[in-house]
PAKESE-86565 format. One line per field, with one value per residue: residue in three letters; x, y, z of N, C-alpha, C in turn. Coordinates in Angstrom, 1 decimal, always signed. Layout:
<recs>
type [ALA, ...]
n_X [X, ...]
n_Y [Y, ...]
n_Z [Z, ...]
ca_X [X, ...]
ca_Y [Y, ...]
ca_Z [Z, ...]
c_X [X, ...]
c_Y [Y, ...]
c_Z [Z, ...]
</recs>
This chain:
<recs>
type [MET, PHE, ARG, VAL, VAL, GLN, SER, THR, HIS, VAL, PHE, PHE, LEU, HIS, THR, SER, MET, GLU, LYS, SER, PRO, GLY, ILE, MET, GLU, SER, CYS, ALA, ILE, GLU, SER, ALA, SER, ARG, GLN, ASN, PRO, ASP, LYS, GLN, ILE, LEU, VAL, TYR, SER, ASN, GLY, PHE, GLN, ASP, LEU, ASN, VAL, LYS, ARG, LEU, GLY, SER, ASN, ILE, LYS, VAL, ARG, ARG, PHE, SER, TYR, ARG, GLU, GLU, PHE, SER, LYS, ALA, SER, ARG, GLU, LEU, SER, GLU, TRP]
n_X [-26.1, -24.4, -23.0, -21.7, -18.9, -17.8, -14.9, -12.2, -9.7, -7.3, -5.2, -2.2, -0.3, +2.9, +5.7, +8.3, +10.5, +11.7, +13.7, +12.5, +9.8, +8.7, +7.8, +4.8, +3.9, +4.6, +2.5, +0.3, +0.1, -0.1, -1.9, -4.2, -3.5, -4.3, -6.7, -8.5, -8.5, -8.9, -8.7, -6.6, -3.8, -2.4, +0.3, +1.7, +4.7, +7.4, +10.1, +10.2, +11.1, +9.8, +10.1, +11.0, +8.5, +6.7, +7.1, +4.9, +1.9, +0.5, -0.8, -0.4, +1.2, +3.6, +3.7, +5.4, +6.1, +6.7, +6.4, +7.4, +6.9, +3.9, +3.4, +4.0, +2.6, -0.1, -0.4, +0.1, -2.6, -4.2, -4.0, -4.9, -6.9]
n_Y [-0.9, +0.6, +0.0, +0.7, +0.4, +0.1, +0.5, -0.1, +0.7, +1.7, +1.4, +1.6, +0.9, +0.0, -0.4, +0.2, +0.2, +1.8, +3.1, +5.5, +7.5, +9.4, +13.0, +12.5, +10.4, +10.8, +13.1, +11.8, +9.7, +11.1, +13.1, +11.3, +10.0, +12.2, +13.2, +11.1, +10.4, +8.5, +5.9, +3.1, +3.7, +1.9, +0.6, -0.8, -2.1, -2.8, -1.4, +0.9, +2.1, +2.0, +4.0, +6.2, +6.7, +6.6, +9.3, +10.9, +10.9, +10.1, +7.1, +5.4, +2.4, +1.0, -2.4, -5.0, -6.3, -8.9, -9.4, -12.1, -14.0, -13.2, -14.3, -16.4, -17.8, -17.7, -18.9, -21.4, -21.4, -21.2, -23.9, -25.9, -25.3]
n_Z [-11.6, -8.8, -5.8, -2.5, -0.8, +2.3, +3.9, +6.5, +5.6, +3.2, +0.3, -0.9, -4.1, -4.8, -6.9, -8.1, -7.4, -5.8, -3.2, -1.5, -1.2, -4.0, -5.1, -6.1, -5.4, -2.7, -2.2, -2.4, -0.8, +1.6, +0.8, +1.5, +4.0, +5.2, +5.1, +5.5, +8.4, +9.9, +9.0, +8.4, +6.6, +3.5, +2.3, +0.2, -1.0, -2.6, -2.3, -0.7, +2.5, +6.1, +7.7, +5.8, +4.7, +6.8, +7.6, +7.1, +7.6, +10.9, +10.7, +8.8, +7.4, +6.2, +3.8, +2.6, -0.5, -2.7, -5.5, -6.8, -4.4, -4.5, -6.9, -6.8, -4.6, -5.9, -7.8, -6.8, -5.8, -8.2, -8.6, -6.9, -7.5]
ca_X [-25.9, -23.6, -23.3, -20.3, -18.2, -17.3, -13.1, -11.0, -8.2, -7.2, -4.4, -1.0, +0.6, +4.1, +6.1, +9.1, +11.9, +12.5, +13.8, +12.0, +8.9, +8.6, +6.8, +3.5, +3.6, +4.6, +1.5, -0.7, +0.2, +0.0, -3.5, -5.3, -3.3, -4.7, -8.2, -8.7, -7.1, -9.9, -8.4, -5.5, -3.1, -1.3, +1.3, +2.8, +5.7, +8.8, +11.5, +9.7, +11.8, +8.7, +10.6, +10.6, +7.1, +5.9, +6.7, +3.7, +1.2, +0.7, -1.8, +0.5, +2.0, +3.9, +3.6, +6.5, +5.2, +7.4, +6.2, +7.4, +6.2, +2.2, +2.4, +4.0, +0.9, -1.3, -0.1, -0.2, -3.8, -4.9, -3.5, -5.7, -8.6]
ca_Y [-0.9, +0.8, -0.2, +1.6, -0.4, +0.9, -0.3, +0.6, +0.3, +2.8, +1.1, +1.7, -0.3, +0.4, -1.8, +0.8, -0.4, +3.1, +3.3, +6.6, +7.7, +11.1, +14.3, +12.6, +9.4, +11.5, +14.1, +10.9, +9.0, +12.1, +13.2, +10.1, +9.8, +13.7, +13.3, +9.8, +10.1, +7.0, +4.8, +2.6, +4.0, +0.9, +1.1, -2.7, -2.1, -3.2, -0.9, +1.7, +1.8, +2.4, +5.4, +7.3, +7.1, +6.9, +10.3, +11.7, +10.0, +8.5, +6.2, +4.6, +1.2, +0.0, -4.0, -5.8, -6.2, -9.6, -10.2, -13.7, -14.3, -13.2, -14.9, -18.4, -18.4, -17.2, -20.4, -22.3, -21.8, -21.8, -25.6, -26.3, -24.8]
ca_Z [-10.1, -7.8, -4.2, -1.9, -0.2, +3.5, +4.5, +7.1, +5.2, +2.4, +0.2, -2.6, -4.5, -4.9, -7.8, -8.6, -6.0, -5.3, -1.8, -1.3, -2.4, -5.0, -4.5, -6.1, -4.1, -1.0, -1.9, -2.9, +0.3, +2.8, +1.1, +1.7, +5.5, +6.0, +4.3, +6.0, +9.6, +10.9, +8.5, +8.1, +4.9, +3.6, +1.3, -0.1, -1.7, -2.8, -1.8, -0.2, +4.2, +6.7, +8.3, +4.5, +4.0, +8.3, +8.2, +6.2, +8.6, +12.1, +10.5, +7.5, +7.6, +5.1, +4.4, +1.9, -1.6, -3.2, -7.3, -6.8, -3.4, -4.7, -8.0, -6.3, -4.0, -6.7, -8.6, -5.7, -5.6, -8.9, -9.1, -6.7, -7.5]
c_X [-24.8, -24.0, -21.6, -20.3, -17.5, -15.7, -13.0, -9.7, -8.9, -5.6, -3.8, -0.9, +1.8, +5.1, +7.9, +10.7, +12.7, +12.4, +12.8, +10.8, +8.9, +8.0, +5.3, +3.4, +3.6, +2.8, +0.7, -1.3, -0.5, -1.4, -4.6, -5.0, -4.4, -6.5, -9.0, -8.0, -8.2, -9.5, -7.1, -4.6, -2.3, -0.6, +1.7, +3.3, +7.1, +10.1, +11.1, +10.6, +10.3, +9.3, +10.6, +9.5, +5.6, +5.7, +5.5, +2.5, +1.4, -0.2, -1.3, +1.1, +2.3, +4.2, +4.8, +6.1, +6.1, +6.5, +6.4, +6.7, +4.4, +2.3, +2.8, +2.8, +0.0, -1.8, -0.4, -2.0, -5.2, -4.7, -4.2, -7.2, -8.5]
c_Y [-0.4, +0.4, +0.3, +0.7, -0.2, +0.1, +0.4, +1.3, +1.8, +1.8, +1.7, +0.6, +0.2, -0.2, -1.2, +0.3, +0.8, +3.2, +4.4, +7.1, +9.5, +11.6, +13.7, +11.5, +9.4, +12.1, +12.9, +10.5, +10.4, +12.3, +12.4, +9.8, +11.2, +13.7, +12.3, +9.4, +8.7, +6.1, +4.1, +2.9, +2.7, +0.7, -0.5, -2.1, -3.0, -2.6, +0.2, +1.0, +2.3, +3.7, +6.3, +7.7, +7.5, +8.3, +11.6, +11.5, +9.6, +7.4, +5.3, +3.5, +0.9, -1.4, -3.8, -6.5, -7.4, -10.0, -11.7, -14.6, -14.5, -13.9, -16.8, -18.7, -18.2, -18.6, -21.5, -22.4, -21.8, -22.9, -26.1, -26.6, -25.7]
c_Z [-9.2, -6.8, -3.1, -1.2, +0.9, +4.0, +5.3, +6.4, +3.6, +1.5, -1.4, -2.5, -5.5, -5.7, -8.0, -8.4, -6.0, -4.0, -0.9, -1.8, -2.8, -4.5, -4.7, -5.3, -2.7, -0.8, -2.3, -1.6, +1.8, +2.5, +1.9, +2.9, +5.9, +6.1, +4.7, +7.4, +10.5, +10.3, +8.8, +6.9, +5.3, +2.6, +1.4, -1.3, -1.7, -2.8, -0.9, +1.9, +4.5, +7.0, +7.0, +4.7, +5.9, +8.8, +8.0, +6.6, +9.4, +11.5, +9.1, +8.1, +5.8, +4.6, +2.8, +0.5, -2.5, -4.8, -7.1, -5.5, -4.1, -6.4, -7.2, -5.6, -4.9, -8.1, -8.1, -5.7, -6.9, -9.3, -8.3, -6.5, -9.0]
</recs>
């Protein structure tokens, strides 16, 4: 059985440490922005700069993604569990 999940966000995860999105990444992010103008497009990245992505749409935000921080946090949470 499938269930539709409503969300106010669309997210992407970028992990290759490039400073600017390539043509495929740009196309995917821009398309998401245009097709979902009422949603916030979140790009979690360990390299992209906000200005390099922001030009693709006004509803796009870049958030810093750090493997070290995320795995450290997950490790603490698992040890508490």
